[in-house]
PDBQT receptor file of N, H, CA, C and O in Angstrom, charges set to zero:
ATOM      1  N   UNK A   1      13.969   9.463  28.172  1.00  0.00    +0.000 N 
ATOM      2  CA  UNK A   1      15.344   8.650  27.775  1.00  0.00    +0.000 C 
ATOM      3  C   UNK A   1      16.228   7.967  29.008  1.00  0.00    +0.000 C 
ATOM      4  O   UNK A   1      17.036   7.041  29.079  1.00  0.00    +0.000 OA
ATOM      5  N   UNK A   2      15.664   8.883  29.909  1.00  0.00    +0.000 N 
ATOM      6  H   UNK A   2      15.007   9.635  29.851  1.00  0.00    +0.000 HD
ATOM      7  CA  UNK A   2      16.581   7.945  31.069  1.00  0.00    +0.000 C 
ATOM      8  C   UNK A   2      15.366   6.882  31.262  1.00  0.00    +0.000 C 
ATOM      9  O   UNK A   2      15.990   5.833  31.106  1.00  0.00    +0.000 OA
ATOM     10  N   UNK A   3      14.613   6.669  31.397  1.00  0.00    +0.000 N 
ATOM     11  H   UNK A   3      14.106   7.522  31.524  1.00  0.00    +0.000 HD
ATOM     12  CA  UNK A   3      13.487   5.170  31.875  1.00  0.00    +0.000 C 
ATOM     13  C   UNK A   3      14.367   4.513  30.680  1.00  0.00    +0.000 C 
ATOM     14  O   UNK A   3      15.301   3.819  31.081  1.00  0.00    +0.000 OA
ATOM     15  N   UNK A   4      14.232   4.609  29.455  1.00  0.00    +0.000 N 
ATOM     16  H   UNK A   4      13.473   5.173  29.129  1.00  0.00    +0.000 HD
ATOM     17  CA  UNK A   4      14.988   3.705  28.538  1.00  0.00    +0.000 C 
ATOM     18  C   UNK A   4      16.165   2.735  29.168  1.00  0.00    +0.000 C 
ATOM     19  O   UNK A   4      16.479   1.558  29.340  1.00  0.00    +0.000 OA
ATOM     20  N   UNK A   5      16.593   4.134  29.389  1.00  0.00    +0.000 N 
ATOM     21  H   UNK A   5      16.337   5.091  29.249  1.00  0.00    +0.000 HD
ATOM     22  CA  UNK A   5      18.162   3.565  29.663  1.00  0.00    +0.000 C 
ATOM     23  C   UNK A   5      18.151   2.557  30.717  1.00  0.00    +0.000 C 
ATOM     24  O   UNK A   5      18.833   1.533  30.679  1.00  0.00    +0.000 OA
ATOM     25  N   UNK A   6      17.207   2.941  31.834  1.00  0.00    +0.000 N 
ATOM     26  H   UNK A   6      16.653   3.774  31.865  1.00  0.00    +0.000 HD
ATOM     27  CA  UNK A   6      17.626   2.014  32.676  1.00  0.00    +0.000 C 
ATOM     28  C   UNK A   6      16.334   0.941  32.717  1.00  0.00    +0.000 C 
ATOM     29  O   UNK A   6      16.082   0.284  33.726  1.00  0.00    +0.000 OA
ATOM     30  N   UNK A   7      15.695   0.872  31.707  1.00  0.00    +0.000 N 
ATOM     31  H   UNK A   7      15.899   1.406  30.887  1.00  0.00    +0.000 HD
ATOM     32  CA  UNK A   7      14.978  -0.670  31.325  1.00  0.00    +0.000 C 
ATOM     33  C   UNK A   7      16.039  -1.252  30.467  1.00  0.00    +0.000 C 
ATOM     34  O   UNK A   7      16.183  -2.438  30.169  1.00  0.00    +0.000 OA
ATOM     35  N   UNK A   8      16.534  -0.550  30.225  1.00  0.00    +0.000 N 
ATOM     36  H   UNK A   8      16.417   0.414  30.467  1.00  0.00    +0.000 HD
ATOM     37  CA  UNK A   8      17.955  -1.570  29.107  1.00  0.00    +0.000 C 
ATOM     38  C   UNK A   8      18.681  -2.105  30.281  1.00  0.00    +0.000 C 
ATOM     39  O   UNK A   8      18.745  -3.252  30.722  1.00  0.00    +0.000 OA
ATOM     40  N   UNK A   9      19.279  -0.858  30.731  1.00  0.00    +0.000 N 
ATOM     41  H   UNK A   9      19.227   0.074  30.373  1.00  0.00    +0.000 HD
ATOM     42  CA  UNK A   9      20.202  -1.563  32.065  1.00  0.00    +0.000 C 
ATOM     43  C   UNK A   9      19.286  -2.839  32.786  1.00  0.00    +0.000 C 
ATOM     44  O   UNK A   9      19.657  -3.989  32.555  1.00  0.00    +0.000 OA
ATOM     45  N   UNK A  10      18.638  -2.715  33.258  1.00  0.00    +0.000 N 
ATOM     46  H   UNK A  10      18.336  -1.780  33.445  1.00  0.00    +0.000 HD
ATOM     47  CA  UNK A  10      17.736  -4.101  33.955  1.00  0.00    +0.000 C 
ATOM     48  C   UNK A  10      17.823  -5.082  32.684  1.00  0.00    +0.000 C 
ATOM     49  O   UNK A  10      18.320  -6.205  32.771  1.00  0.00    +0.000 OA
ATOM     50  N   UNK A  11      17.267  -4.527  31.436  1.00  0.00    +0.000 N 
ATOM     51  H   UNK A  11      16.863  -3.615  31.365  1.00  0.00    +0.000 HD
ATOM     52  CA  UNK A  11      17.081  -6.398  30.786  1.00  0.00    +0.000 C 
ATOM     53  C   UNK A  11      18.677  -6.683  30.406  1.00  0.00    +0.000 C 
ATOM     54  O   UNK A  11      18.999  -7.734  29.851  1.00  0.00    +0.000 OA
ATOM     55  N   UNK A  12      19.456  -5.861  30.684  1.00  0.00    +0.000 N 
ATOM     56  H   UNK A  12      19.196  -5.007  31.135  1.00  0.00    +0.000 HD
ATOM     57  CA  UNK A  12      21.069  -6.374  30.399  1.00  0.00    +0.000 C 
ATOM     58  C   UNK A  12      21.358  -7.072  31.417  1.00  0.00    +0.000 C 
ATOM     59  O   UNK A  12      22.025  -8.076  31.167  1.00  0.00    +0.000 OA
ATOM     60  N   UNK A  13      21.032  -6.855  32.706  1.00  0.00    +0.000 N 
ATOM     61  H   UNK A  13      20.489  -6.040  32.909  1.00  0.00    +0.000 HD
ATOM     62  CA  UNK A  13      21.514  -7.385  33.783  1.00  0.00    +0.000 C 
ATOM     63  C   UNK A  13      20.660  -8.747  33.457  1.00  0.00    +0.000 C 
ATOM     64  O   UNK A  13      21.174  -9.709  32.886  1.00  0.00    +0.000 OA
ATOM     65  N   UNK A  14      19.316  -8.713  33.882  1.00  0.00    +0.000 N 
ATOM     66  H   UNK A  14      18.898  -7.931  34.346  1.00  0.00    +0.000 HD
ATOM     67  CA  UNK A  14      19.045 -10.091  33.485  1.00  0.00    +0.000 C 
ATOM     68  C   UNK A  14      18.770 -11.126  32.691  1.00  0.00    +0.000 C 
ATOM     69  O   UNK A  14      18.147 -12.184  32.773  1.00  0.00    +0.000 OA
ATOM     70  N   UNK A  15      19.546 -10.407  31.717  1.00  0.00    +0.000 N 
ATOM     71  H   UNK A  15      20.052  -9.547  31.651  1.00  0.00    +0.000 HD
ATOM     72  CA  UNK A  15      20.279 -11.915  30.348  1.00  0.00    +0.000 C 
ATOM     73  C   UNK A  15      21.927 -12.228  30.902  1.00  0.00    +0.000 C 
ATOM     74  O   UNK A  15      22.375 -13.373  30.969  1.00  0.00    +0.000 OA
ATOM     75  N   UNK A  16      22.585 -11.202  31.214  1.00  0.00    +0.000 N 
ATOM     76  H   UNK A  16      22.221 -10.273  31.160  1.00  0.00    +0.000 HD
ATOM     77  CA  UNK A  16      23.846 -11.648  31.572  1.00  0.00    +0.000 C 
ATOM     78  C   UNK A  16      23.479 -12.770  33.046  1.00  0.00    +0.000 C 
ATOM     79  O   UNK A  16      24.213 -13.747  33.193  1.00  0.00    +0.000 OA
ATOM     80  N   UNK A  17      22.404 -12.541  33.985  1.00  0.00    +0.000 N 
ATOM     81  H   UNK A  17      21.807 -11.748  33.865  1.00  0.00    +0.000 HD
ATOM     82  CA  UNK A  17      22.425 -13.159  35.057  1.00  0.00    +0.000 C 
ATOM     83  C   UNK A  17      21.874 -14.877  34.706  1.00  0.00    +0.000 C 
ATOM     84  O   UNK A  17      22.188 -15.950  35.220  1.00  0.00    +0.000 OA
ATOM     85  N   UNK A  18      20.663 -14.411  33.287  1.00  0.00    +0.000 N 
ATOM     86  H   UNK A  18      20.409 -13.538  32.869  1.00  0.00    +0.000 HD
ATOM     87  CA  UNK A  18      19.900 -16.150  33.435  1.00  0.00    +0.000 C 
ATOM     88  C   UNK A  18      20.590 -16.561  31.915  1.00  0.00    +0.000 C 
ATOM     89  O   UNK A  18      20.386 -17.746  31.650  1.00  0.00    +0.000 OA
ATOM     90  N   UNK A  19      21.322 -15.862  30.923  1.00  0.00    +0.000 N 
ATOM     91  H   UNK A  19      21.488 -14.899  31.138  1.00  0.00    +0.000 HD
ATOM     92  CA  UNK A  19      21.410 -16.869  30.035  1.00  0.00    +0.000 C 
ATOM     93  C   UNK A  19      23.072 -16.992  29.837  1.00  0.00    +0.000 C 
ATOM     94  O   UNK A  19      23.963 -16.671  30.623  1.00  0.00    +0.000 OA
ATOM     95  N   UNK A  20      23.149 -17.520  28.620  1.00  0.00    +0.000 N 
ATOM     96  H   UNK A  20      22.425 -17.781  27.981  1.00  0.00    +0.000 HD
ATOM     97  CA  UNK A  20      24.985 -18.118  28.133  1.00  0.00    +0.000 C 
ATOM     98  C   UNK A  20      24.803 -18.118  26.844  1.00  0.00    +0.000 C 
ATOM     99  O   UNK A  20      23.698 -18.291  26.329  1.00  0.00    +0.000 OA
ATOM    100  N   UNK A  21      25.914 -17.915  26.183  1.00  0.00    +0.000 N 
ATOM    101  H   UNK A  21      26.811 -17.774  26.602  1.00  0.00    +0.000 HD
ATOM    102  CA  UNK A  21      26.284 -17.131  25.428  1.00  0.00    +0.000 C 
ATOM    103  C   UNK A  21      26.735 -18.465  24.409  1.00  0.00    +0.000 C 
ATOM    104  O   UNK A  21      27.797 -18.956  24.790  1.00  0.00    +0.000 OA
ATOM    105  N   UNK A  22      26.265 -19.006  23.443  1.00  0.00    +0.000 N 
ATOM    106  H   UNK A  22      25.402 -18.607  23.133  1.00  0.00    +0.000 HD
ATOM    107  CA  UNK A  22      26.726 -20.158  22.495  1.00  0.00    +0.000 C 
ATOM    108  C   UNK A  22      27.379 -19.650  21.542  1.00  0.00    +0.000 C 
ATOM    109  O   UNK A  22      26.715 -19.096  20.666  1.00  0.00    +0.000 OA
ATOM    110  N   UNK A  23      28.578 -19.672  21.437  1.00  0.00    +0.000 N 
ATOM    111  H   UNK A  23      29.118 -20.123  22.148  1.00  0.00    +0.000 HD
ATOM    112  CA  UNK A  23      29.157 -19.288  19.728  1.00  0.00    +0.000 C 
ATOM    113  C   UNK A  23      29.086 -20.283  19.174  1.00  0.00    +0.000 C 
ATOM    114  O   UNK A  23      28.890 -21.402  19.649  1.00  0.00    +0.000 OA
ATOM    115  N   UNK A  24      29.312 -19.826  17.603  1.00  0.00    +0.000 N 
ATOM    116  H   UNK A  24      29.471 -18.917  17.217  1.00  0.00    +0.000 HD
ATOM    117  CA  UNK A  24      29.441 -20.934  16.498  1.00  0.00    +0.000 C 
ATOM    118  C   UNK A  24      29.768 -20.344  15.303  1.00  0.00    +0.000 C 
ATOM    119  O   UNK A  24      29.198 -19.548  14.556  1.00  0.00    +0.000 OA
ATOM    120  N   UNK A  25      31.088 -21.067  15.297  1.00  0.00    +0.000 N 
ATOM    121  H   UNK A  25      31.551 -21.713  15.904  1.00  0.00    +0.000 HD
ATOM    122  CA  UNK A  25      31.794 -20.862  13.725  1.00  0.00    +0.000 C 
ATOM    123  C   UNK A  25      31.470 -21.230  12.605  1.00  0.00    +0.000 C 
ATOM    124  O   UNK A  25      31.553 -22.444  12.419  1.00  0.00    +0.000 OA
ATOM    125  N   UNK A  26      30.982 -20.360  11.431  1.00  0.00    +0.000 N 
ATOM    126  H   UNK A  26      30.915 -19.374  11.582  1.00  0.00    +0.000 HD
ATOM    127  CA  UNK A  26      30.394 -21.048  10.528  1.00  0.00    +0.000 C 
ATOM    128  C   UNK A  26      31.377 -20.115   9.003  1.00  0.00    +0.000 C 
ATOM    129  O   UNK A  26      31.946 -19.027   9.086  1.00  0.00    +0.000 OA
ATOM    130  N   UNK A  27      31.292 -20.823   8.027  1.00  0.00    +0.000 N 
ATOM    131  H   UNK A  27      30.830 -21.707   7.959  1.00  0.00    +0.000 HD
ATOM    132  CA  UNK A  27      31.575 -19.980   6.811  1.00  0.00    +0.000 C 
ATOM    133  C   UNK A  27      31.014 -19.204   6.650  1.00  0.00    +0.000 C 
ATOM    134  O   UNK A  27      29.853 -19.181   7.058  1.00  0.00    +0.000 OA
ATOM    135  N   UNK A  28      31.570 -18.170   5.964  1.00  0.00    +0.000 N 
ATOM    136  H   UNK A  28      32.514 -18.188   5.633  1.00  0.00    +0.000 HD
ATOM    137  CA  UNK A  28      30.654 -16.561   6.018  1.00  0.00    +0.000 C 
ATOM    138  C   UNK A  28      29.749 -17.022   4.367  1.00  0.00    +0.000 C 
ATOM    139  O   UNK A  28      28.806 -16.298   4.046  1.00  0.00    +0.000 OA
ATOM    140  N   UNK A  29      30.048 -17.968   3.636  1.00  0.00    +0.000 N 
ATOM    141  H   UNK A  29      30.814 -18.556   3.897  1.00  0.00    +0.000 HD
ATOM    142  CA  UNK A  29      28.913 -18.100   2.514  1.00  0.00    +0.000 C 
ATOM    143  C   UNK A  29      27.650 -18.965   3.255  1.00  0.00    +0.000 C 
ATOM    144  O   UNK A  29      26.530 -18.460   3.174  1.00  0.00    +0.000 OA
ATOM    145  N   UNK A  30      27.788 -20.140   3.908  1.00  0.00    +0.000 N 
ATOM    146  H   UNK A  30      28.697 -20.551   3.973  1.00  0.00    +0.000 HD
ATOM    147  CA  UNK A  30      26.906 -20.536   4.800  1.00  0.00    +0.000 C 
ATOM    148  C   UNK A  30      26.248 -20.025   5.878  1.00  0.00    +0.000 C 
ATOM    149  O   UNK A  30      25.310 -20.618   6.410  1.00  0.00    +0.000 OA
ATOM    150  N   UNK A  31      26.759 -18.739   6.323  1.00  0.00    +0.000 N 
ATOM    151  H   UNK A  31      27.521 -18.257   5.891  1.00  0.00    +0.000 HD
ATOM    152  CA  UNK A  31      25.962 -18.009   6.980  1.00  0.00    +0.000 C 
ATOM    153  C   UNK A  31      25.207 -17.256   6.270  1.00  0.00    +0.000 C 
ATOM    154  O   UNK A  31      23.991 -17.231   6.462  1.00  0.00    +0.000 OA
ATOM    155  N   UNK A  32      25.876 -16.438   5.230  1.00  0.00    +0.000 N 
ATOM    156  H   UNK A  32      26.863 -16.459   5.075  1.00  0.00    +0.000 HD
ATOM    157  CA  UNK A  32      24.776 -15.685   4.123  1.00  0.00    +0.000 C 
ATOM    158  C   UNK A  32      24.011 -16.178   3.945  1.00  0.00    +0.000 C 
ATOM    159  O   UNK A  32      23.035 -15.633   4.461  1.00  0.00    +0.000 OA
ATOM    160  N   UNK A  33      23.570 -17.789   3.003  1.00  0.00    +0.000 N 
ATOM    161  H   UNK A  33      24.362 -18.233   2.583  1.00  0.00    +0.000 HD
ATOM    162  CA  UNK A  33      22.828 -17.950   2.957  1.00  0.00    +0.000 C 
ATOM    163  C   UNK A  33      21.105 -18.694   3.708  1.00  0.00    +0.000 C 
ATOM    164  O   UNK A  33      19.941 -18.904   3.365  1.00  0.00    +0.000 OA
ATOM    165  N   UNK A  34      22.138 -18.862   5.041  1.00  0.00    +0.000 N 
ATOM    166  H   UNK A  34      23.083 -18.691   5.319  1.00  0.00    +0.000 HD
ATOM    167  CA  UNK A  34      20.831 -18.946   5.944  1.00  0.00    +0.000 C 
ATOM    168  C   UNK A  34      20.296 -17.888   6.270  1.00  0.00    +0.000 C 
ATOM    169  O   UNK A  34      19.105 -17.993   6.563  1.00  0.00    +0.000 OA
ATOM    170  N   UNK A  35      21.046 -16.210   6.369  1.00  0.00    +0.000 N 
ATOM    171  H   UNK A  35      22.013 -16.125   6.131  1.00  0.00    +0.000 HD
ATOM    172  CA  UNK A  35      20.074 -15.454   7.002  1.00  0.00    +0.000 C 
ATOM    173  C   UNK A  35      19.720 -15.033   5.706  1.00  0.00    +0.000 C 
ATOM    174  O   UNK A  35      18.729 -14.403   6.075  1.00  0.00    +0.000 OA
ATOM    175  N   UNK A  36      19.732 -14.826   4.146  1.00  0.00    +0.000 N 
ATOM    176  H   UNK A  36      20.537 -15.338   3.847  1.00  0.00    +0.000 HD
ATOM    177  CA  UNK A  36      18.776 -14.969   3.035  1.00  0.00    +0.000 C 
ATOM    178  C   UNK A  36      17.596 -15.800   3.403  1.00  0.00    +0.000 C 
ATOM    179  O   UNK A  36      16.624 -15.164   3.810  1.00  0.00    +0.000 OA
ATOM    180  N   UNK A  37      17.468 -17.382   3.326  1.00  0.00    +0.000 N 
ATOM    181  H   UNK A  37      18.258 -17.898   2.995  1.00  0.00    +0.000 HD
ATOM    182  CA  UNK A  37      16.328 -17.836   3.333  1.00  0.00    +0.000 C 
ATOM    183  C   UNK A  37      15.432 -17.948   4.769  1.00  0.00    +0.000 C 
ATOM    184  O   UNK A  37      14.283 -18.366   4.908  1.00  0.00    +0.000 OA
ATOM    185  N   UNK A  38      16.438 -17.388   5.854  1.00  0.00    +0.000 N 
ATOM    186  H   UNK A  38      17.372 -17.049   5.741  1.00  0.00    +0.000 HD
ATOM    187  CA  UNK A  38      15.512 -16.712   7.052  1.00  0.00    +0.000 C 
ATOM    188  C   UNK A  38      14.736 -15.927   6.678  1.00  0.00    +0.000 C 
ATOM    189  O   UNK A  38      13.511 -16.042   6.681  1.00  0.00    +0.000 OA
ATOM    190  N   UNK A  39      15.605 -14.725   6.186  1.00  0.00    +0.000 N 
ATOM    191  H   UNK A  39      16.601 -14.632   6.184  1.00  0.00    +0.000 HD
ATOM    192  CA  UNK A  39      14.572 -13.504   6.040  1.00  0.00    +0.000 C 
ATOM    193  C   UNK A  39      13.479 -13.742   4.854  1.00  0.00    +0.000 C 
ATOM    194  O   UNK A  39      12.413 -13.163   5.065  1.00  0.00    +0.000 OA
ATOM    195  N   UNK A  40      13.564 -14.584   3.494  1.00  0.00    +0.000 N 
ATOM    196  H   UNK A  40      14.430 -15.055   3.323  1.00  0.00    +0.000 HD
ATOM    197  CA  UNK A  40      12.556 -14.865   3.181  1.00  0.00    +0.000 C 
ATOM    198  C   UNK A  40      11.602 -15.974   3.748  1.00  0.00    +0.000 C 
ATOM    199  O   UNK A  40      10.566 -16.160   3.108  1.00  0.00    +0.000 OA
ATOM    200  N   UNK A  41      11.809 -16.698   4.815  1.00  0.00    +0.000 N 
ATOM    201  H   UNK A  41      12.650 -16.547   5.335  1.00  0.00    +0.000 HD
ATOM    202  CA  UNK A  41      10.935 -17.255   5.384  1.00  0.00    +0.000 C 
ATOM    203  C   UNK A  41      10.426 -16.366   6.690  1.00  0.00    +0.000 C 
ATOM    204  O   UNK A  41       9.805 -16.859   7.632  1.00  0.00    +0.000 OA
ATOM    205  N   UNK A  42      10.688 -15.388   6.612  1.00  0.00    +0.000 N 
ATOM    206  H   UNK A  42      11.193 -14.988   5.847  1.00  0.00    +0.000 HD
ATOM    207  CA  UNK A  42       9.812 -14.238   7.689  1.00  0.00    +0.000 C 
ATOM    208  C   UNK A  42      10.316 -14.508   9.362  1.00  0.00    +0.000 C 
ATOM    209  O   UNK A  42       9.633 -14.290  10.363  1.00  0.00    +0.000 OA
ATOM    210  N   UNK A  43      11.526 -14.974   9.315  1.00  0.00    +0.000 N 
ATOM    211  H   UNK A  43      12.081 -15.151   8.502  1.00  0.00    +0.000 HD
ATOM    212  CA  UNK A  43      12.469 -15.684  10.195  1.00  0.00    +0.000 C 
ATOM    213  C   UNK A  43      13.653 -15.008  10.390  1.00  0.00    +0.000 C 
ATOM    214  O   UNK A  43      14.151 -14.274   9.536  1.00  0.00    +0.000 OA
ATOM    215  N   UNK A  44      14.218 -15.266  11.688  1.00  0.00    +0.000 N 
ATOM    216  H   UNK A  44      13.813 -15.863  12.382  1.00  0.00    +0.000 HD
ATOM    217  CA  UNK A  44      15.697 -14.926  12.338  1.00  0.00    +0.000 C 
ATOM    218  C   UNK A  44      16.678 -16.142  12.437  1.00  0.00    +0.000 C 
ATOM    219  O   UNK A  44      16.141 -17.240  12.584  1.00  0.00    +0.000 OA
ATOM    220  N   UNK A  45      17.481 -16.115  12.402  1.00  0.00    +0.000 N 
ATOM    221  H   UNK A  45      17.918 -15.223  12.283  1.00  0.00    +0.000 HD
ATOM    222  CA  UNK A  45      18.459 -17.348  11.968  1.00  0.00    +0.000 C 
ATOM    223  C   UNK A  45      18.501 -17.582  13.835  1.00  0.00    +0.000 C 
ATOM    224  O   UNK A  45      18.764 -18.755  14.099  1.00  0.00    +0.000 OA
ATOM    225  N   UNK A  46      18.346 -16.925  14.775  1.00  0.00    +0.000 N 
ATOM    226  H   UNK A  46      18.132 -15.972  14.561  1.00  0.00    +0.000 HD
ATOM    227  CA  UNK A  46      18.498 -16.924  15.931  1.00  0.00    +0.000 C 
ATOM    228  C   UNK A  46      17.497 -17.761  16.259  1.00  0.00    +0.000 C 
ATOM    229  O   UNK A  46      17.847 -18.923  16.463  1.00  0.00    +0.000 OA
ATOM    230  N   UNK A  47      16.137 -17.464  16.389  1.00  0.00    +0.000 N 
ATOM    231  H   UNK A  47      15.852 -16.520  16.223  1.00  0.00    +0.000 HD
ATOM    232  CA  UNK A  47      15.033 -18.014  16.374  1.00  0.00    +0.000 C 
ATOM    233  C   UNK A  47      15.055 -19.576  16.010  1.00  0.00    +0.000 C 
ATOM    234  O   UNK A  47      14.608 -20.495  16.695  1.00  0.00    +0.000 OA
ATOM    235  N   UNK A  48      15.808 -19.661  14.520  1.00  0.00    +0.000 N 
ATOM    236  H   UNK A  48      16.171 -18.914  13.962  1.00  0.00    +0.000 HD
ATOM    237  CA  UNK A  48      15.126 -21.089  14.118  1.00  0.00    +0.000 C 
ATOM    238  C   UNK A  48      16.693 -21.824  14.583  1.00  0.00    +0.000 C 
ATOM    239  O   UNK A  48      16.727 -23.002  14.228  1.00  0.00    +0.000 OA
ATOM    240  N   UNK A  49      17.713 -21.453  15.151  1.00  0.00    +0.000 N 
ATOM    241  H   UNK A  49      17.685 -20.496  15.440  1.00  0.00    +0.000 HD
ATOM    242  CA  UNK A  49      18.650 -22.102  15.921  1.00  0.00    +0.000 C 
ATOM    243  C   UNK A  49      18.151 -22.599  17.435  1.00  0.00    +0.000 C 
ATOM    244  O   UNK A  49      18.584 -23.516  18.133  1.00  0.00    +0.000 OA
ATOM    245  N   UNK A  50      17.267 -21.814  17.632  1.00  0.00    +0.000 N 
ATOM    246  H   UNK A  50      16.915 -21.069  17.065  1.00  0.00    +0.000 HD
ATOM    247  CA  UNK A  50      16.576 -21.940  19.089  1.00  0.00    +0.000 C 
ATOM    248  C   UNK A  50      15.771 -23.106  18.624  1.00  0.00    +0.000 C 
ATOM    249  O   UNK A  50      16.200 -24.187  19.029  1.00  0.00    +0.000 OA
ATOM    250  N   UNK A  51      14.798 -23.146  17.934  1.00  0.00    +0.000 N 
ATOM    251  H   UNK A  51      14.450 -22.268  17.605  1.00  0.00    +0.000 HD
ATOM    252  CA  UNK A  51      13.724 -23.622  17.759  1.00  0.00    +0.000 C 
ATOM    253  C   UNK A  51      14.036 -25.367  17.189  1.00  0.00    +0.000 C 
ATOM    254  O   UNK A  51      13.251 -26.315  17.194  1.00  0.00    +0.000 OA
ATOM    255  N   UNK A  52      15.672 -25.299  16.665  1.00  0.00    +0.000 N 
ATOM    256  H   UNK A  52      16.309 -24.529  16.661  1.00  0.00    +0.000 HD
ATOM    257  CA  UNK A  52      16.290 -26.469  16.649  1.00  0.00    +0.000 C 
ATOM    258  C   UNK A  52      16.748 -26.986  17.916  1.00  0.00    +0.000 C 
ATOM    259  O   UNK A  52      16.493 -28.163  18.173  1.00  0.00    +0.000 OA
ATOM    260  N   UNK A  53      17.383 -26.288  18.739  1.00  0.00    +0.000 N 
ATOM    261  H   UNK A  53      17.590 -25.333  18.530  1.00  0.00    +0.000 HD
ATOM    262  CA  UNK A  53      17.574 -26.904  19.620  1.00  0.00    +0.000 C 
ATOM    263  C   UNK A  53      17.155 -27.154  20.701  1.00  0.00    +0.000 C 
ATOM    264  O   UNK A  53      17.635 -27.939  21.518  1.00  0.00    +0.000 OA
ATOM    265  N   UNK A  54      15.853 -26.249  20.833  1.00  0.00    +0.000 N 
ATOM    266  H   UNK A  54      15.463 -25.611  20.170  1.00  0.00    +0.000 HD
ATOM    267  CA  UNK A  54      14.891 -26.820  21.680  1.00  0.00    +0.000 C 
ATOM    268  C   UNK A  54      13.879 -28.314  21.011  1.00  0.00    +0.000 C 
ATOM    269  O   UNK A  54      13.500 -29.159  21.822  1.00  0.00    +0.000 OA
ATOM    270  N   UNK A  55      13.609 -28.435  19.805  1.00  0.00    +0.000 N 
ATOM    271  H   UNK A  55      13.917 -27.748  19.147  1.00  0.00    +0.000 HD
ATOM    272  CA  UNK A  55      13.270 -29.687  19.206  1.00  0.00    +0.000 C 
ATOM    273  C   UNK A  55      14.034 -30.893  19.012  1.00  0.00    +0.000 C 
ATOM    274  O   UNK A  55      13.451 -31.977  19.045  1.00  0.00    +0.000 OA
ATOM    275  N   UNK A  56      15.373 -30.817  18.799  1.00  0.00    +0.000 N 
ATOM    276  H   UNK A  56      15.846 -29.937  18.773  1.00  0.00    +0.000 HD
ATOM    277  CA  UNK A  56      16.454 -31.295  19.179  1.00  0.00    +0.000 C 
ATOM    278  C   UNK A  56      16.402 -32.420  21.030  1.00  0.00    +0.000 C 
ATOM    279  O   UNK A  56      16.688 -33.555  21.411  1.00  0.00    +0.000 OA
ATOM    280  N   UNK A  57      15.916 -31.291  21.530  1.00  0.00    +0.000 N 
ATOM    281  H   UNK A  57      15.683 -30.369  21.221  1.00  0.00    +0.000 HD
ATOM    282  CA  UNK A  57      16.014 -31.694  22.995  1.00  0.00    +0.000 C 
ATOM    283  C   UNK A  57      14.782 -32.666  23.343  1.00  0.00    +0.000 C 
ATOM    284  O   UNK A  57      14.763 -33.684  24.036  1.00  0.00    +0.000 OA
ATOM    285  N   UNK A  58      13.999 -32.168  22.800  1.00  0.00    +0.000 N 
ATOM    286  H   UNK A  58      14.014 -31.341  22.238  1.00  0.00    +0.000 HD
ATOM    287  CA  UNK A  58      12.795 -33.077  22.685  1.00  0.00    +0.000 C 
ATOM    288  C   UNK A  58      12.361 -34.424  22.270  1.00  0.00    +0.000 C 
ATOM    289  O   UNK A  58      11.440 -35.117  22.702  1.00  0.00    +0.000 OA
ATOM    290  N   UNK A  59      13.357 -34.677  21.195  1.00  0.00    +0.000 N 
ATOM    291  H   UNK A  59      14.105 -34.114  20.844  1.00  0.00    +0.000 HD
ATOM    292  CA  UNK A  59      13.120 -35.541  20.549  1.00  0.00    +0.000 C 
ATOM    293  C   UNK A  59      14.162 -37.005  21.367  1.00  0.00    +0.000 C 
ATOM    294  O   UNK A  59      13.870 -38.152  21.706  1.00  0.00    +0.000 OA
ATOM    295  N   UNK A  60      15.344 -36.236  21.409  1.00  0.00    +0.000 N 
ATOM    296  H   UNK A  60      15.581 -35.304  21.134  1.00  0.00    +0.000 HD
ATOM    297  CA  UNK A  60      16.080 -36.640  22.169  1.00  0.00    +0.000 C 
ATOM    298  C   UNK A  60      16.108 -37.092  23.802  1.00  0.00    +0.000 C 
ATOM    299  O   UNK A  60      16.843 -37.955  24.282  1.00  0.00    +0.000 OA
ATOM    300  N   UNK A  61      15.084 -36.253  24.541  1.00  0.00    +0.000 N 
ATOM    301  H   UNK A  61      14.487 -35.552  24.151  1.00  0.00    +0.000 HD
ATOM    302  CA  UNK A  61      15.246 -36.493  26.347  1.00  0.00    +0.000 C 
ATOM    303  C   UNK A  61      14.722 -38.045  26.213  1.00  0.00    +0.000 C 
ATOM    304  O   UNK A  61      13.971 -38.550  25.379  1.00  0.00    +0.000 OA
ATOM    305  N   UNK A  62      15.477 -38.681  27.477  1.00  0.00    +0.000 N 
ATOM    306  H   UNK A  62      16.087 -38.271  28.154  1.00  0.00    +0.000 HD
ATOM    307  CA  UNK A  62      14.615 -39.957  27.907  1.00  0.00    +0.000 C 
ATOM    308  C   UNK A  62      13.646 -40.156  28.554  1.00  0.00    +0.000 C 
ATOM    309  O   UNK A  62      13.224 -41.304  28.695  1.00  0.00    +0.000 OA
TER     310      UNK A  62
């Protein structure tokens, strides 16, 4: 159990030091529909948003 805690703590520290949080406000019905569709497509909202951002960057970079 202690080993898991230490690993989790190390992962959290890494995330805090190497990532930033991006907040997004959505209407509840829009978010629920998006979650439902992601589940049907065997993916997650986070995965799809990250894919969109990466594709957008690639398509719009000079």
